C-alpha positions as CSV (number, residue, x, y, z in Angstrom):
1,M,0.3,-0.1,-0.2
2,A,1.4,3.2,-0.9
3,R,2.4,6.0,1.8
4,T,0.1,9.0,1.5
5,V,2.6,12.3,1.4
6,E,2.2,14.6,3.7
7,F,3.3,17.8,3.4
8,N,1.6,21.4,1.9
9,E,3.5,21.6,-1.6
10,C,3.4,26.0,-1.7
11,E,5.4,25.4,1.8
12,I,7.9,22.9,0.4
13,I,8.2,25.2,-2.7
14,E,9.0,28.3,-0.7
15,K,11.9,26.1,1.2
16,A,13.0,25.2,-1.4
17,M,13.0,28.2,-3.3
18,N,15.1,30.1,-0.1
19,V,17.6,27.4,-0.7
20,F,17.9,28.0,-4.4
21,W,18.2,31.9,-4.0
22,E,20.5,31.6,-1.1
23,K,23.0,29.3,-2.7
24,G,22.2,29.2,-6.3
25,Y,20.9,26.4,-8.7
26,Q,24.5,24.5,-9.1
27,A,25.7,25.1,-5.5
28,T,22.2,23.4,-4.2
29,S,22.7,19.6,-3.7
30,M,19.4,17.6,-3.7
31,Q,20.7,16.9,0.4
32,D,20.2,21.1,0.9
33,L,16.9,21.3,-0.7
34,V,15.0,17.7,1.4
35,D,17.1,19.2,4.3
36,A,15.1,22.0,4.5
37,M,11.8,20.9,2.9
38,Q,12.5,18.5,5.7
39,I,10.9,15.7,3.6
40,N,12.4,12.5,2.5
41,R,14.3,12.3,-0.9
42,S,11.2,9.6,-2.2
43,S,8.7,11.8,-1.4
44,L,10.2,14.4,-3.4
45,Y,11.0,12.9,-6.4
46,N,7.4,10.9,-6.2
47,T,5.4,14.6,-6.3
48,I,7.5,17.3,-7.6
49,G,10.5,15.6,-9.4
50,D,14.1,16.1,-10.0
51,K,16.1,19.4,-8.9
52,H,15.5,20.7,-12.3
53,Q,11.7,20.3,-12.0
54,L,11.7,21.8,-8.7
55,F,13.7,24.5,-9.6
56,M,11.2,24.9,-12.4
57,K,8.5,25.3,-10.0
58,C,10.5,28.1,-7.7
59,I,11.0,30.1,-10.3
60,S,7.4,30.1,-11.1
61,S,5.9,30.6,-8.2
62,Y,8.5,33.6,-7.2
63,F,7.2,35.1,-10.5
64,D,4.0,34.7,-10.3
65,N,4.1,36.2,-6.0
66,A,5.8,39.3,-7.4
67,M,3.6,39.7,-10.2
68,L,0.4,39.4,-7.8
69,E,2.2,41.9,-5.6
70,I,2.9,44.5,-8.6
71,K,-0.6,44.1,-9.1
72,E,-2.0,44.7,-6.0
73,K,0.0,47.8,-5.5
74,V,-0.9,49.3,-9.1
75,A,-4.4,48.3,-8.8
76,K,-4.4,50.5,-5.2
77,Q,-3.1,53.6,-7.1
78,T,-5.6,56.0,-8.5
79,S,-3.0,57.8,-10.9
80,S,-1.0,55.3,-13.0
81,K,2.0,58.2,-13.0
82,Q,1.9,57.6,-9.0
83,A,1.8,53.4,-9.6
84,L,4.9,53.8,-11.8
85,I,7.0,56.0,-9.7
86,N,6.1,53.7,-6.5
87,I,7.0,50.6,-8.9
88,I,11.0,52.7,-9.4
89,N,11.2,53.4,-5.4
90,D,10.3,50.2,-4.3
91,K,12.5,48.3,-6.9
92,A,15.3,50.7,-5.7
93,T,14.2,50.4,-1.7
94,W,14.3,46.3,-2.4
95,I,17.1,46.2,-4.5
96,V,19.3,48.0,-1.1
97,D,17.0,46.0,1.4
98,C,17.3,42.5,-0.4
99,E,20.7,40.5,0.6
100,K,20.1,37.6,-1.2
101,G,19.3,39.6,-4.2
102,C,16.9,38.9,-7.1
103,L,16.1,34.8,-7.9
104,G,15.3,36.3,-11.3
105,I,18.2,38.0,-11.8
106,K,20.6,35.3,-10.6
107,T,18.4,32.7,-12.4
108,V,19.1,34.4,-15.8
109,F,23.0,34.7,-15.6
110,E,23.6,31.3,-13.7
111,I,21.3,28.7,-16.0
112,A,19.7,30.3,-18.9
113,P,22.7,31.0,-20.8
114,E,22.7,26.7,-21.0
115,D,19.2,25.6,-20.1
116,N,16.7,26.5,-22.9
117,E,14.0,25.5,-20.8
118,V,14.8,27.7,-18.0
119,R,15.7,30.7,-20.6
120,R,12.0,29.9,-22.2
121,V,10.1,30.8,-19.1
122,M,12.5,33.4,-17.8
123,S,11.9,35.1,-21.3
124,Q,8.0,34.8,-20.6
125,N,8.0,36.4,-17.2
126,N,9.8,38.9,-18.4
127,E,7.8,39.4,-21.1
128,I,4.8,38.7,-18.8
129,F,6.2,42.1,-16.7
130,L,7.2,43.9,-20.0
131,Q,3.7,43.7,-20.7
132,F,2.3,44.7,-17.5
133,L,4.3,47.9,-17.0
134,A,4.0,49.4,-20.6
135,G,0.3,48.9,-19.6
136,V,0.8,51.5,-16.9
137,V,3.1,53.5,-18.9
138,Q,0.4,53.8,-21.4
139,K,-2.5,54.3,-19.1
140,A,0.0,57.0,-17.8
141,I,0.0,58.3,-21.3
142,D,-3.3,57.8,-21.9
143,D,-4.2,60.3,-18.5
144,K,-2.3,62.6,-20.0
145,E,0.2,62.2,-17.0
146,L,3.2,61.3,-19.0
147,D,4.4,62.8,-22.3
148,G,2.3,61.2,-25.3
149,S,5.0,61.1,-27.9
150,E,6.9,58.7,-25.3
151,D,6.2,54.6,-27.0
152,A,5.6,52.8,-23.6
153,T,6.9,49.1,-24.6
154,L,10.2,51.0,-24.7
155,M,9.8,52.8,-21.6
156,A,8.9,50.1,-19.9
157,E,11.7,48.2,-21.3
158,Y,13.9,50.7,-20.0
159,I,12.6,50.6,-16.7
160,M,13.4,47.2,-16.7
161,T,16.9,47.2,-17.8
162,S,17.6,50.2,-15.3
163,F,16.9,47.4,-12.2
164,T,19.0,44.9,-13.4
165,G,21.8,47.9,-14.1
166,W,21.2,49.1,-10.3
167,K,21.3,45.6,-8.9
168,Q,24.3,45.0,-10.4
169,S,26.3,48.4,-9.0
170,Y,24.3,47.3,-5.5
171,I,25.9,44.1,-5.6
172,L,29.7,45.6,-6.8
173,D,29.8,49.2,-4.7
174,R,26.8,48.1,-1.3
175,N,25.7,52.4,-1.9
176,P,22.5,52.4,-1.3
177,I,23.0,56.6,-2.3
178,R,23.8,56.0,-5.3
179,I,20.7,53.7,-5.9
180,K,18.3,56.1,-4.9
181,K,19.8,58.9,-6.8
182,M,19.5,56.5,-10.2
183,A,15.9,56.2,-9.0
184,D,15.1,59.7,-8.5
185,Y,17.0,60.0,-12.0
186,L,15.0,57.7,-13.3
187,I,11.8,59.1,-12.8
188,K,12.8,62.7,-13.4
189,Q,13.8,60.9,-17.1
190,I,10.1,59.6,-17.6
191,T,8.1,62.1,-16.2
192,R,9.3,65.0,-18.0
């Protein structure tokens, strides 16, 4: 008679995600994962699969949670321009405050160059975020809060790539004032 699997998949995905986030994909062993998730190896293999399958679930969960959070914050704003400013300021704050860095950025640089499946998922996630951000920009343009001659998708892509650059800068220099100044500068550039 087969044993019943007794664990909450969302909770173990969260635990595994934190291990991958902390150590990176390559440095994380299956033993690290089963220790953190507090389940036995066979339960992991039988319900989720191998390390790669677990990682794919982790990056999907990470992205879904981030998108849910940002959508909720944007929905609370009556001004799309203010929502955009808040997104930029929140990202600058997060870059400085999050010691682990961005799991998405880590994944893109560590695994995506050699792993087609990871690259495909990260590209899809990037496109979803880009389209969401472009929608916020376009609404601000439509509401006459931003310059109507700007291309919403290009502006959204510029904002997104700025975030990646800020994270690189912070990793190398640990200068929170520089990140805040870059955020202020970006806001000034897109809202003038």
